[in-house]
C-alpha positions as CSV (number, residue, x, y, z in Angstrom):
1,M,15.3,-6.1,-20.6
2,R,16.7,-5.7,-17.2
3,I,15.1,-4.3,-14.0
4,R,17.3,-1.6,-12.5
5,R,17.3,-1.4,-8.7
6,E,20.3,0.5,-7.5
7,P,20.9,2.2,-4.1
8,Q,20.0,5.6,-5.6
9,D,16.6,4.2,-6.7
10,D,15.6,4.1,-3.0
11,L,16.1,7.9,-3.0
12,L,14.0,10.5,-4.9
13,H,14.1,10.6,-8.7
14,P,14.3,13.7,-11.0
15,P,10.8,14.9,-12.0
16,E,9.7,14.1,-15.5
17,E,7.9,16.6,-17.8
18,A,4.5,14.8,-17.4
19,T,2.1,17.0,-15.4
20,N,1.0,14.0,-13.4
21,F,4.5,12.9,-12.3
22,N,4.3,11.3,-8.9
23,E,6.8,9.8,-6.5
24,S,5.3,8.1,-3.5
25,R,6.3,6.0,-0.5
26,Y,4.1,3.9,1.6
27,Y,4.6,2.0,4.8
28,N,2.3,-0.4,6.7
29,F,2.7,-2.4,9.9
30,Y,0.8,-4.4,12.5
31,D,1.9,-4.9,16.1
32,T,0.3,-8.0,17.6
33,A,1.0,-7.0,21.3
34,A,-0.3,-3.5,20.9
35,G,-3.3,-4.6,18.7
36,L,-2.5,-1.6,16.5
37,G,-2.1,-1.6,12.7
38,G,-1.6,1.2,10.3
39,W,-0.2,2.7,7.1
40,V,1.1,6.0,5.9
41,R,1.6,7.3,2.3
42,M,3.0,10.4,0.7
43,G,3.0,11.1,-3.0
44,N,4.8,14.2,-4.3
45,R,3.3,15.7,-7.4
46,P,5.8,18.5,-7.9
47,N,4.5,19.6,-11.3
48,E,1.1,20.1,-9.8
49,G,2.6,21.8,-6.7
50,Y,1.2,19.6,-4.0
51,A,1.7,16.3,-2.1
52,E,-0.9,13.7,-1.3
53,T,-0.5,12.7,2.4
54,T,-2.4,9.9,4.2
55,T,-2.2,8.6,7.7
56,C,-4.4,5.7,8.8
57,F,-4.4,3.6,12.0
58,Y,-6.6,0.7,13.0
59,L,-7.2,0.8,16.8
60,P,-7.9,-2.2,19.0
61,S,-11.3,-0.7,19.8
62,G,-12.3,-1.0,16.1
63,Q,-12.0,2.8,15.6
64,V,-9.9,4.1,12.7
65,A,-7.8,7.3,13.0
66,F,-7.4,8.9,9.6
67,M,-6.1,12.0,8.0
68,F,-5.7,13.1,4.3
69,G,-4.3,16.2,2.9
70,R,-2.9,17.9,-0.2
71,P,-0.3,20.3,1.3
72,H,1.6,22.7,-1.1
73,I,5.2,21.7,-2.0
74,E,7.9,23.5,-3.9
75,G,10.1,21.3,-6.0
76,H,10.9,17.6,-5.3
77,T,13.7,17.4,-2.7
78,A,12.1,15.5,0.2
79,H,9.0,13.6,1.4
80,D,8.2,16.2,4.1
81,A,4.8,17.9,4.0
82,G,1.7,18.3,6.1
83,G,3.4,17.0,9.3
84,L,4.4,13.7,7.6
85,K,8.0,13.0,6.9
86,F,9.9,10.0,5.4
87,E,13.7,9.7,5.6
88,V,16.1,7.2,4.0
89,V,18.7,6.4,6.6
90,E,20.4,3.8,4.4
91,P,19.0,2.6,1.1
92,Y,17.1,-0.7,1.3
93,V,18.2,-1.1,4.9
94,E,16.6,1.5,7.2
95,H,14.0,4.3,6.8
96,R,12.5,6.8,9.4
97,V,8.8,7.6,9.4
98,S,7.2,10.4,11.5
99,Y,4.0,12.4,11.7
100,T,2.8,15.1,14.0
101,G,-0.7,16.5,13.5
102,P,-4.4,15.8,13.8
103,V,-6.3,12.7,12.9
104,L,-10.0,12.1,12.4
105,L,-11.3,9.5,14.9
106,L,-13.9,7.4,13.2
107,D,-16.2,5.0,15.1
108,E,-17.6,3.9,11.8
109,P,-14.8,4.0,9.2
110,K,-17.3,3.4,6.3
111,Q,-18.5,7.0,6.9
112,M,-15.5,7.9,4.6
113,E,-17.8,7.0,1.7
114,D,-18.8,10.7,2.0
115,P,-15.5,12.3,3.2
116,K,-17.0,15.8,3.4
117,Q,-19.7,14.6,5.8
118,A,-17.2,12.3,7.7
119,F,-14.8,15.2,8.4
120,K,-17.8,17.3,9.6
121,D,-19.3,14.7,11.9
122,N,-16.3,13.1,13.7
123,P,-13.8,14.5,16.2
124,R,-10.2,15.3,15.6
125,V,-7.5,14.3,18.1
126,D,-3.7,14.9,18.2
127,C,-1.5,12.2,16.8
128,A,2.3,11.5,16.9
129,L,4.1,8.8,15.0
130,D,7.8,8.0,15.2
131,L,9.1,4.7,13.7
132,A,12.4,3.3,12.7
133,V,11.6,1.0,9.8
134,K,14.3,-1.7,9.1
135,A,14.5,-4.3,6.3
136,T,13.6,-7.9,7.1
137,G,14.4,-9.1,3.6
138,P,15.7,-7.9,0.2
139,A,13.8,-5.4,-1.9
140,W,11.9,-6.5,-5.0
141,G,11.1,-4.7,-8.3
142,G,12.7,-1.6,-9.9
143,E,12.5,0.2,-13.2
144,P,12.6,-1.5,-16.6
145,E,15.7,-0.6,-18.5
146,A,16.6,-1.5,-22.1
147,E,19.6,-3.7,-22.9
148,E,21.1,-4.1,-26.3
149,G,18.4,-4.9,-28.8
150,D,15.6,-4.1,-26.4
151,E,13.1,-1.3,-26.4
152,V,11.2,0.0,-23.4
153,K,7.6,0.6,-24.4
154,E,6.5,4.2,-23.9
155,V,3.3,4.6,-21.9
156,D,1.0,7.6,-22.4
157,P,1.2,9.5,-19.1
158,E,-2.6,9.8,-19.1
159,K,-2.7,6.0,-18.9
160,S,0.2,5.5,-16.5
161,F,0.2,4.3,-12.9
162,A,4.0,4.0,-12.2
163,K,7.2,3.8,-14.2
164,G,9.3,2.3,-11.4
165,H,8.2,0.4,-8.4
166,T,9.9,-1.5,-5.5
167,E,8.5,-3.3,-2.4
168,Q,10.2,-4.7,0.7
169,H,9.2,-6.4,3.9
170,M,10.1,-4.4,6.9
171,A,9.9,-4.3,10.7
172,S,8.9,-1.1,12.5
173,T,9.9,0.0,16.1
174,G,8.9,3.2,17.9
175,A,5.8,4.8,19.2
176,V,2.3,6.0,18.2
177,T,0.1,8.4,20.2
178,I,-3.5,8.9,19.2
179,G,-5.4,11.3,21.5
180,D,-4.9,9.9,25.0
181,E,-3.8,6.5,23.9
182,A,-0.1,5.6,23.6
183,F,1.2,2.5,21.8
184,E,4.7,1.0,21.9
185,I,5.6,-0.6,18.6
186,D,8.2,-3.3,18.7
187,E,9.5,-4.9,15.5
188,A,6.0,-4.8,14.0
189,L,6.1,-6.6,10.6
190,G,4.9,-4.9,7.5
191,L,5.7,-3.8,4.0
192,R,6.9,-0.7,2.3
193,D,6.3,0.5,-1.3
194,H,8.1,3.1,-3.4
195,S,7.0,4.1,-6.9
196,W,7.8,6.9,-9.3
197,G,6.6,8.1,-12.7
198,P,3.3,9.5,-14.1
199,R,0.2,8.4,-12.2
200,Y,-3.5,8.8,-12.4
201,W,-5.6,6.5,-10.1
202,Q,-8.0,6.0,-13.0
203,A,-5.3,4.3,-15.1
204,V,-6.0,0.9,-13.6
205,W,-9.5,-0.7,-14.1
206,W,-9.2,-2.7,-10.9
207,Y,-6.6,-4.4,-8.7
208,R,-6.3,-6.4,-5.5
209,W,-3.1,-5.7,-3.6
210,L,-2.3,-8.2,-0.8
211,T,0.5,-7.5,1.6
212,V,1.0,-10.6,3.9
213,N,3.3,-11.1,6.8
214,L,3.1,-14.6,8.4
215,G,5.9,-14.3,11.0
216,P,9.6,-13.6,10.4
217,D,10.1,-16.6,8.0
218,L,7.2,-16.4,5.5
219,G,5.5,-13.5,3.7
220,F,4.6,-12.2,0.3
221,A,3.1,-9.3,-1.6
222,T,1.1,-9.7,-4.8
223,T,-1.1,-7.6,-7.1
224,I,-3.9,-9.1,-9.2
225,A,-5.0,-6.6,-11.7
226,G,-7.6,-6.4,-14.5
227,T,-8.3,-4.3,-17.6
228,E,-11.6,-3.0,-19.0
229,E,-11.2,-5.4,-21.9
230,G,-11.1,-8.4,-19.5
231,G,-7.3,-9.0,-19.3
232,R,-5.8,-10.2,-16.0
233,H,-2.2,-9.9,-14.7
234,V,-0.6,-11.2,-11.6
235,H,2.8,-10.3,-10.2
236,G,4.5,-10.3,-6.8
237,F,7.2,-12.0,-4.7
238,L,7.4,-14.4,-1.8
239,Y,10.0,-15.3,0.8
240,D,10.0,-18.7,2.7
241,R,13.0,-19.1,4.9
242,E,11.9,-22.6,6.1
243,R,11.7,-23.9,2.6
244,Y,14.7,-22.2,1.0
245,G,17.0,-21.8,4.0
246,D,17.8,-18.2,3.3
247,D,16.0,-14.9,2.6
248,R,15.8,-15.1,-1.2
249,T,12.6,-13.9,-2.9
250,V,10.8,-15.9,-5.6
251,P,8.3,-14.7,-8.1
252,I,4.6,-15.3,-7.7
253,R,3.3,-16.9,-11.0
254,D,-0.4,-16.9,-10.3
255,V,-3.0,-16.2,-7.6
256,E,-6.4,-18.0,-7.5
257,L,-8.5,-15.4,-5.7
258,T,-12.0,-15.4,-4.2
259,S,-13.4,-12.6,-2.2
260,E,-16.5,-12.3,0.0
261,Y,-18.3,-9.0,0.0
262,D,-21.0,-7.4,2.2
263,D,-24.1,-5.7,0.8
264,A,-22.1,-2.5,0.2
265,F,-19.5,-4.3,-1.8
266,Y,-16.8,-4.2,0.9
267,H,-14.6,-7.3,1.1
268,H,-14.6,-9.0,4.4
269,A,-12.9,-12.3,3.6
270,V,-10.2,-13.3,1.2
271,H,-9.4,-16.8,-0.1
272,A,-6.2,-17.2,-2.2
273,K,-4.0,-19.9,-3.6
274,V,-0.6,-18.3,-4.2
275,V,1.4,-20.1,-6.8
276,T,5.2,-20.1,-7.2
277,D,7.4,-22.4,-9.3
278,E,7.9,-24.8,-6.4
279,H,4.8,-24.6,-4.3
280,T,1.2,-23.5,-3.8
281,Y,0.3,-21.6,-0.6
282,P,-3.4,-21.7,0.5
283,V,-4.0,-18.4,2.3
284,E,-7.1,-17.2,4.2
285,G,-7.8,-13.5,5.1
286,D,-10.2,-12.1,7.7
287,V,-10.7,-8.4,7.0
288,W,-11.5,-7.0,10.5
289,S,-11.5,-3.3,9.7
290,N,-12.1,-1.6,6.4
291,I,-12.0,2.1,5.3
292,P,-13.1,3.3,1.8
293,L,-11.1,6.1,0.1
294,R,-12.2,8.0,-3.0
295,N,-10.5,9.7,-5.9
296,R,-12.3,11.6,-8.6
297,R,-11.1,12.9,-11.9
298,S,-12.8,13.9,-15.2
299,G,-16.1,12.4,-14.1
300,L,-14.6,9.1,-13.1
301,V,-14.8,7.7,-9.5
302,T,-12.2,5.4,-8.1
303,R,-12.7,3.6,-4.8
304,I,-9.8,2.2,-2.8
305,T,-10.8,0.1,0.2
306,E,-8.1,-0.5,2.8
307,G,-8.7,-3.6,4.8
308,M,-6.6,-4.5,7.8
309,T,-6.5,-8.3,7.6
310,R,-5.6,-11.3,9.7
311,W,-3.9,-13.8,7.5
312,T,-3.4,-17.5,8.0
313,C,-1.5,-20.1,5.9
314,G,-1.5,-23.6,7.5
315,D,0.0,-23.1,11.0
316,H,1.3,-19.6,10.2
317,R,-0.6,-16.6,11.5
318,G,0.0,-13.0,10.7
319,A,-1.5,-9.7,9.5
320,G,-1.3,-7.2,6.7
321,L,-3.5,-5.3,4.3
322,A,-5.9,-6.2,1.5
323,E,-6.2,-3.1,-0.7
324,Y,-8.9,-3.3,-3.3
325,L,-9.0,-0.6,-6.0
326,D,-12.0,-0.4,-8.4
327,Q,-13.4,2.1,-10.9
328,I,-17.1,2.6,-9.9
329,V,-19.5,2.0,-12.8
330,D,-23.3,2.2,-12.2
331,G,-22.7,2.3,-8.5
332,K,-20.7,-1.0,-8.4
333,P,-17.0,-1.8,-8.2
334,V,-15.9,-3.2,-11.6
335,G,-13.5,-5.9,-10.1
336,I,-16.4,-7.9,-8.6
337,A,-17.8,-8.8,-11.9
338,A,-14.3,-9.9,-13.1
339,G,-14.1,-12.3,-10.1
340,G,-11.6,-10.2,-8.1
């Protein structure tokens, strides 16, 4: 079995027959000088005739500027819908990200527990985003591909989350305007994600996705995921230029994770030991702003909490996201009982 990651895999893929075929891109960043963090995502669902678009910024004031939409699309030729646009300037080297449109300005981001009420009660302001997003290291991941004697296991589209998936640490430069506030973004570190294939958000019982930038020489991204039957899986990659002397990525073998939650089951602190073949990295996360998002399908409720996080590892300081996805059963996120 090989993992295919060719230049064309950084572009769009032909839609598959599955109704829930999705191809999404995601970008996050945090600018220390500006005190502004954010992320944007667009997932084309061409067989369903719409895209999922999300824009989210964490302001220095503690406010969150947020917008979500499902604009209509025809075909699958670009990530360009609802004022949000992603362009590949050069595969795995440089992308362009832009947005022009309204955002909801939330003094209390947790109001998004009830999105209908939150959109009714909070003001909208104009927003403009324009970023050049350039690679700071090699991409990781790809699409499994059979070699001689191998067989790629077919996954029921109803139970699929992604067929192919790449991640890459990036630096963003440009500008963000939110209402009357303007922010200059200068080589703000972050991560981008690209996935394709059938997807339902209910296909994963729970996961914890940590994207961590600890300066230009150390960073990682990892997913700790669990099944309804109690299974647990960890994957991810890490770069450490001080240790290895170059920008190679090494696989993450395990993560010992402990999370602290408030009374509403929102994570506010993350403690992790990230294990590679050569070293264990103790990492602490302080989640300073958190917004809950919701997806519902066939009576199931999925909650995804997006926590902008200050990360530390020894003398290294940085930022990133701690994204926690849970199916909600009896009013409680299922990953907590599993120790996630």
